[in-house]
Backbone as CSV, one residue per row, in Angstrom:
resi,resn,N_x,N_y,N_z,CA_x,CA_y,CA_z,C_x,C_y,C_z
1,MET,9.571,-24.889,-23.091,9.563,-24.633,-21.680,10.850,-23.949,-21.320
2,SER,10.741,-22.963,-20.405,11.948,-22.285,-19.931,11.802,-22.031,-18.426
3,GLU,12.952,-21.798,-17.817,13.012,-21.484,-16.424,12.195,-20.185,-16.182
4,ARG,12.315,-19.237,-17.136,11.598,-17.946,-16.979,10.062,-18.150,-16.936
5,ASP,9.531,-19.059,-17.755,8.118,-19.366,-17.746,7.630,-19.876,-16.387
6,VAL,8.466,-20.780,-15.808,8.155,-21.304,-14.493,8.235,-20.214,-13.451
7,LEU,9.244,-19.413,-13.493,9.382,-18.301,-12.540,8.270,-17.292,-12.649
8,ASP,7.824,-17.008,-13.843,6.731,-16.119,-14.016,5.454,-16.647,-13.332
9,ALA,5.170,-17.936,-13.505,4.003,-18.516,-12.821,4.184,-18.549,-11.307
10,VAL,5.357,-18.917,-10.787,5.574,-18.921,-9.379,5.521,-17.538,-8.811
11,ASP,6.096,-16.567,-9.494,6.076,-15.222,-8.993,4.624,-14.642,-8.902
12,ARG,3.743,-15.047,-9.774,2.339,-14.630,-9.655,1.722,-15.214,-8.391
13,ILE,2.013,-16.488,-8.100,1.524,-17.150,-6.897,2.047,-16.397,-5.660
14,ILE,3.386,-16.120,-5.623,3.974,-15.457,-4.439,3.385,-14.021,-4.293
15,ASP,3.265,-13.307,-5.409,2.775,-11.915,-5.325,1.278,-11.913,-4.838
16,ASP,0.486,-12.839,-5.382,-0.913,-12.899,-4.943,-0.984,-13.280,-3.449
17,PHE,-0.192,-14.230,-3.016,-0.124,-14.589,-1.601,0.318,-13.364,-0.764
18,GLY,1.407,-12.730,-1.194,1.965,-11.607,-0.433,1.045,-10.389,-0.341
19,HIS,0.050,-10.314,-1.180,-0.918,-9.216,-1.168,-2.298,-9.708,-0.721
20,HIS,-2.341,-10.914,-0.205,-3.568,-11.524,0.334,-4.705,-11.470,-0.673
21,ARG,-4.363,-11.721,-1.936,-5.388,-11.848,-2.982,-5.809,-13.320,-3.048
22,ARG,-6.714,-13.672,-2.189,-7.048,-15.101,-1.970,-7.416,-15.802,-3.253
23,ASP,-8.423,-15.287,-4.004,-8.907,-16.012,-5.180,-7.818,-16.127,-6.285
24,ALA,-7.105,-15.045,-6.489,-6.014,-15.090,-7.489,-4.914,-16.042,-7.080
25,TYR,-4.583,-16.036,-5.770,-3.565,-16.993,-5.252,-3.986,-18.393,-5.552
26,PHE,-5.208,-18.781,-5.244,-5.611,-20.175,-5.432,-5.761,-20.585,-6.896
27,ARG,-5.947,-19.572,-7.772,-5.979,-19.936,-9.226,-4.613,-20.400,-9.754
28,GLY,-3.533,-20.164,-8.980,-2.225,-20.661,-9.377,-2.024,-22.143,-9.110
29,PHE,-2.992,-22.802,-8.438,-2.887,-24.189,-8.086,-3.906,-25.039,-8.864
30,ALA,-3.512,-26.189,-9.251,-4.409,-27.172,-9.859,-5.462,-27.596,-8.803
31,GLU,-6.634,-27.915,-9.284,-7.700,-28.329,-8.359,-7.268,-29.597,-7.582
32,ASP,-6.455,-30.503,-8.167,-6.023,-31.725,-7.534,-4.684,-31.533,-6.835
33,ALA,-4.204,-30.356,-6.648,-2.940,-30.119,-5.941,-3.014,-30.654,-4.484
34,THR,-1.861,-31.032,-4.003,-1.763,-31.454,-2.591,-0.861,-30.522,-1.846
35,PHE,-0.988,-30.480,-0.518,-0.286,-29.485,0.282,0.182,-30.136,1.581
36,LEU,1.486,-30.000,1.857,2.060,-30.401,3.139,2.485,-29.119,3.817
37,LEU,1.660,-28.632,4.754,1.916,-27.388,5.450,2.149,-27.669,6.903
38,HIS,3.206,-27.150,7.493,3.486,-27.445,8.884,2.449,-26.803,9.796
39,THR,1.615,-25.886,9.259,0.549,-25.287,10.054,-0.770,-26.104,9.995
40,ALA,-0.812,-27.139,9.210,-1.984,-27.960,9.142,-1.699,-29.317,9.742
41,PRO,-2.701,-29.984,10.416,-2.467,-31.218,11.100,-2.266,-32.401,10.170
42,ALA,-2.621,-32.291,8.923,-2.477,-33.429,8.013,-2.340,-32.883,6.573
43,ARG,-1.914,-33.755,5.641,-1.860,-33.333,4.276,-3.205,-32.863,3.795
44,LEU,-3.196,-31.785,3.058,-4.445,-31.272,2.428,-4.499,-31.934,1.035
45,GLU,-5.536,-32.589,0.723,-5.632,-33.483,-0.455,-6.110,-32.769,-1.750
46,SER,-6.469,-31.469,-1.625,-6.922,-30.755,-2.816,-6.848,-29.279,-2.558
47,ARG,-6.984,-28.500,-3.614,-7.032,-27.066,-3.490,-8.242,-26.675,-2.634
48,ALA,-9.373,-27.351,-2.795,-10.567,-27.096,-2.020,-10.297,-27.253,-0.476
49,ASP,-9.537,-28.288,-0.159,-9.122,-28.511,1.267,-8.350,-27.335,1.812
50,TYR,-7.402,-26.877,1.031,-6.540,-25.716,1.383,-7.387,-24.464,1.530
51,GLU,-8.292,-24.265,0.578,-9.149,-23.065,0.646,-10.035,-23.114,1.885
52,ALA,-10.551,-24.242,2.277,-11.331,-24.343,3.521,-10.499,-24.035,4.735
53,ALA,-9.249,-24.549,4.748,-8.342,-24.237,5.887,-8.059,-22.729,5.922
54,TRP,-7.779,-22.134,4.761,-7.526,-20.705,4.677,-8.714,-19.880,5.203
55,ASP,-9.902,-20.323,4.819,-11.082,-19.598,5.281,-11.187,-19.697,6.802
56,GLY,-10.878,-20.824,7.362,-10.874,-20.926,8.829,-9.826,-20.014,9.521
57,TRP,-8.620,-19.947,8.896,-7.614,-19.060,9.425,-8.066,-17.573,9.356
58,GLU,-8.694,-17.226,8.194,-9.191,-15.889,8.065,-10.230,-15.554,9.127
59,ALA,-11.092,-16.487,9.476,-12.120,-16.262,10.496,-11.480,-15.974,11.860
60,GLU,-10.241,-16.454,12.019,-9.466,-16.177,13.239,-8.626,-14.948,13.172
61,GLY,-8.732,-14.183,12.055,-7.950,-12.940,11.892,-6.717,-13.010,11.047
62,PHE,-6.479,-14.167,10.423,-5.298,-14.319,9.557,-5.345,-13.411,8.329
63,GLN,-4.215,-12.723,8.113,-4.079,-11.919,6.893,-2.590,-11.844,6.546
64,VAL,-2.260,-12.061,5.262,-0.922,-11.922,4.763,-0.646,-10.451,4.465
65,LEU,0.430,-9.927,5.034,0.759,-8.529,4.831,1.866,-8.327,3.788
66,ALA,2.797,-9.297,3.692,3.897,-9.232,2.726,4.551,-10.572,2.675
67,CYS,5.285,-10.852,1.565,6.005,-12.100,1.405,7.280,-11.855,0.549
68,ARG,8.399,-12.337,1.107,9.670,-12.149,0.346,10.282,-13.532,0.067
69,SER,10.718,-13.716,-1.188,11.258,-14.962,-1.659,12.760,-14.796,-1.952
70,THR,13.600,-15.653,-1.369,15.024,-15.605,-1.608,15.567,-17.051,-1.800
71,ALA,16.805,-17.166,-2.137,17.502,-18.473,-2.344,16.695,-19.305,-3.306
72,ARG,16.281,-18.768,-4.382,15.377,-19.370,-5.379,16.118,-20.337,-6.312
73,ARG,15.450,-21.451,-6.619,16.029,-22.369,-7.569,14.910,-23.073,-8.366
74,VAL,15.011,-23.178,-9.640,14.151,-23.969,-10.496,14.925,-25.140,-11.073
75,GLN,14.295,-26.325,-10.971,14.838,-27.539,-11.559,13.821,-27.967,-12.616
76,LEU,14.242,-27.957,-13.858,13.347,-28.429,-14.945,13.470,-29.906,-15.094
77,LEU,12.315,-30.580,-15.085,12.268,-32.054,-15.167,11.451,-32.415,-16.415
78,GLY,12.137,-32.458,-17.532,11.425,-32.725,-18.769,10.745,-31.424,-19.296
79,ASP,9.730,-31.571,-20.135,9.086,-30.456,-20.719,7.922,-29.904,-19.925
80,ASP,7.348,-30.666,-19.057,6.131,-30.202,-18.420,6.101,-30.249,-16.879
81,VAL,7.269,-30.510,-16.231,7.329,-30.537,-14.785,8.566,-29.755,-14.343
82,ALA,8.410,-29.006,-13.278,9.551,-28.281,-12.672,9.359,-28.269,-11.189
83,VAL,10.466,-28.165,-10.472,10.465,-28.033,-9.034,11.057,-26.649,-8.688
84,PHE,10.359,-25.878,-7.934,10.779,-24.564,-7.479,10.953,-24.668,-5.943
85,SER,12.150,-24.235,-5.493,12.343,-24.160,-4.046,12.937,-22.817,-3.660
86,HIS,12.622,-22.371,-2.456,13.095,-21.093,-1.983,12.925,-20.948,-0.507
87,ASP,13.556,-19.887,0.042,13.276,-19.485,1.421,12.262,-18.348,1.316
88,VAL,11.378,-18.359,2.301,10.299,-17.383,2.275,10.158,-16.706,3.697
89,ALA,9.961,-15.421,3.693,9.686,-14.666,4.871,8.337,-14.011,4.686
90,THR,7.405,-14.293,5.564,6.037,-13.776,5.408,5.679,-12.978,6.615
91,ASP,5.196,-11.748,6.364,4.648,-10.923,7.452,3.150,-11.204,7.527
92,LEU,2.686,-11.629,8.689,1.311,-12.039,8.893,0.662,-11.226,10.019
93,ALA,-0.612,-11.104,9.953,-1.421,-10.625,11.052,-2.373,-11.739,11.420
94,ASP,-2.627,-11.834,12.698,-3.630,-12.793,13.202,-4.280,-12.189,14.420
95,GLY,-5.050,-12.965,15.108,-5.795,-12.463,16.282,-4.855,-11.987,17.394
96,ASP,-3.597,-12.372,17.338,-2.621,-12.014,18.399,-1.727,-10.859,17.993
97,GLY,-1.863,-10.327,16.817,-1.004,-9.250,16.340,-0.314,-9.570,15.053
98,GLN,0.881,-9.021,14.893,1.685,-9.227,13.666,2.956,-9.960,13.965
99,THR,3.413,-10.791,12.984,4.632,-11.570,13.142,5.234,-11.820,11.754
100,THR,6.505,-12.179,11.734,7.192,-12.593,10.555,7.523,-14.050,10.696
101,VAL,7.093,-14.838,9.733,7.302,-16.317,9.755,8.365,-16.643,8.722
102,LEU,9.367,-17.434,9.114,10.419,-17.834,8.185,10.206,-19.295,7.813
103,GLU,10.180,-19.601,6.553,9.887,-20.987,6.060,10.735,-21.293,4.874
104,ARG,10.802,-22.612,4.579,11.344,-23.087,3.309,10.183,-23.712,2.591
105,GLU,10.192,-23.576,1.256,9.039,-24.062,0.470,9.539,-24.714,-0.801
106,THR,8.896,-25.821,-1.139,9.045,-26.455,-2.454,7.685,-26.483,-3.135
107,ILE,7.646,-26.059,-4.372,6.441,-26.080,-5.138,6.723,-26.865,-6.435
108,VAL,5.969,-27.904,-6.687,6.054,-28.692,-7.879,5.070,-28.084,-8.878
109,MET,5.626,-27.699,-10.030,4.826,-27.065,-11.105,4.645,-28.028,-12.236
110,GLN,3.473,-27.998,-12.861,3.238,-28.821,-14.018,2.522,-27.986,-15.104
111,ARG,3.005,-28.124,-16.326,2.316,-27.433,-17.419,1.121,-28.202,-17.877
112,ARG,-0.026,-27.596,-17.780,-1.312,-28.216,-18.172,-1.989,-27.287,-19.162
113,ASP,-2.299,-27.754,-20.307,-2.999,-26.971,-21.347,-2.261,-25.628,-21.602
114,GLY,-0.904,-25.703,-21.557,-0.075,-24.561,-21.871,0.174,-23.624,-20.716
115,ALA,-0.420,-23.827,-19.576,-0.265,-22.968,-18.422,0.428,-23.726,-17.292
116,TRP,1.363,-23.032,-16.607,2.015,-23.652,-15.443,1.153,-23.512,-14.223
117,LEU,0.863,-24.633,-13.574,0.094,-24.655,-12.319,0.871,-25.424,-11.226
118,ALA,0.691,-24.998,-10.005,1.291,-25.706,-8.881,0.454,-26.956,-8.588
119,VAL,1.118,-28.111,-8.511,0.423,-29.356,-8.246,0.789,-29.939,-6.859
120,HIS,1.792,-29.373,-6.213,2.172,-29.781,-4.891,2.962,-28.718,-4.228
121,GLU,2.694,-28.482,-2.958,3.432,-27.495,-2.155,3.807,-28.130,-0.822
122,HIS,5.074,-27.965,-0.460,5.574,-28.448,0.852,6.218,-27.234,1.552
123,LEU,5.710,-26.929,2.736,6.180,-25.796,3.478,6.676,-26.271,4.807
124,SER,7.887,-25.861,5.234,8.363,-26.222,6.560,9.017,-25.009,7.218
125,PRO,9.070,-25.053,8.559,9.636,-23.859,9.264,11.159,-23.774,9.005
126,ARG,11.668,-22.551,9.121,13.061,-22.259,8.940,13.536,-21.425,10.102
127,GLU,14.673,-21.842,10.651,15.206,-21.032,11.761,15.805,-19.707,11.286
128,GLN,15.692,-18.726,12.098,16.287,-17.412,11.755,17.819,-17.562,11.774
129,GLY,18.377,-16.917,10.757,19.838,-17.014,10.735,20.496,-16.335,9.568
């Protein structure tokens, strides 16, 4: 296991998200992944729950236009678990127009059957600064 392997997996997730490649984006997450998103009223208990929320947002006009990741850090925890944290700036479109959202994100990665998958994501708002 190396930091580069984790970053490669995370970068695929970020790139797929930033280009609104929905299906590819979700393939970066384990089916049993959990999500704490400040835009959702409660913890999402599975990838399927997040996909359903995403579909609802899309029905309201949600689209990711771009995503930038900075202040990146990987913490390796043994051979099969890593924590990735970063600041994220996302350009979004919705029914009201376009906006840039600033957030902090932590993604817990686990190596399963030789592949790194996200098993938990925590996203919180970040003040501009």
